VMD Tcl script that draws the C-alpha trace (Angstrom):
set ca {
  {158.63 59.83 53.37}
  {160.09 57.71 56.13}
  {158.34 54.67 54.58}
  {159.57 55.08 50.91}
  {163.24 55.43 52.46}
  {162.59 52.29 54.41}
  {161.13 50.48 51.34}
  {163.92 51.56 49.06}
  {166.59 50.37 51.50}
  {165.04 47.04 52.44}
  {164.59 46.64 48.72}
  {168.17 47.41 47.89}
  {169.61 44.89 50.91}
  {167.52 42.35 49.54}
  {168.54 42.69 45.77}
  {172.23 42.70 47.26}
  {171.43 39.38 48.95}
  {169.80 37.85 45.79}
  {172.55 39.11 43.75}
  {175.34 37.34 46.08}
  {173.45 34.42 46.37}
  {173.22 34.09 42.29}
  {176.82 34.68 42.27}
  {177.82 31.93 44.53}
  {175.52 29.47 43.11}
  {176.78 30.27 39.51}
  {180.32 29.85 40.95}
  {179.40 26.20 42.53}
  {177.96 25.20 39.08}
  {181.01 26.22 37.15}
  {183.11 24.14 39.40}
  {180.85 21.00 38.88}
  {180.93 21.21 35.36}
  {184.73 20.95 34.64}
  {185.58 17.75 32.70}
  {188.51 15.57 32.71}
  {190.73 15.55 30.00}
  {189.71 12.22 28.74}
  {186.05 13.42 28.57}
  {186.72 16.54 26.87}
  {188.94 14.51 24.17}
  {186.13 11.96 23.64}
  {183.48 15.16 23.09}
  {185.98 16.82 20.65}
  {186.19 13.28 18.98}
  {182.66 12.77 19.00}
  {182.04 16.29 17.58}
  {184.42 15.77 14.49}
  {182.81 12.32 13.89}
  {179.45 14.03 13.96}
  {180.80 16.63 11.40}
  {182.18 14.42 9.34}
  {178.70 12.33 9.09}
  {177.14 15.24 8.54}
  {179.33 16.40 5.42}
  {178.78 12.70 4.31}
  {175.11 12.92 4.43}
  {175.12 16.24 2.67}
  {177.40 14.85 -0.31}
  {175.10 11.86 -0.70}
  {172.11 14.25 -0.65}
  {173.64 16.24 -3.47}
  {174.46 13.10 -5.59}
  {170.97 12.13 -5.00}
  {169.78 15.24 -6.06}
  {171.55 15.16 -9.23}
  {170.88 11.54 -10.09}
  {167.11 11.29 -9.15}
  {165.73 14.78 -9.00}
  {162.60 13.65 -7.08}
  {163.88 11.23 -4.43}
  {162.88 13.41 -1.54}
  {159.22 13.29 -2.61}
  {159.03 9.43 -3.27}
  {160.60 9.13 0.20}
  {158.27 11.31 1.87}
  {155.33 9.26 0.17}
  {156.39 5.96 1.47}
  {156.20 7.05 5.16}
}
mol new
graphics top color blue
foreach p $ca { graphics top sphere $p radius 0.5 }
foreach p [lrange $ca 0 end-1] q [lrange $ca 1 end] { graphics top cylinder $p $q radius 0.2 }
display resetview
């Protein structure tokens, strides 16, 4: 029974150190990731542009679907 008590104590101590170590590493990474205001603005602006372009592509595809119903198959055959 003493061996099991020792093993459980050892495992809980090691588990505590591993948990503490992971928490410290996570805190360091979180501090490194902080972006400047300009970078955050650029990311938001690029995201908005990507959404706008995605909407344009969706609109163009819907127009093509209504005007030329089999345009996708024709495009796939060309590749």
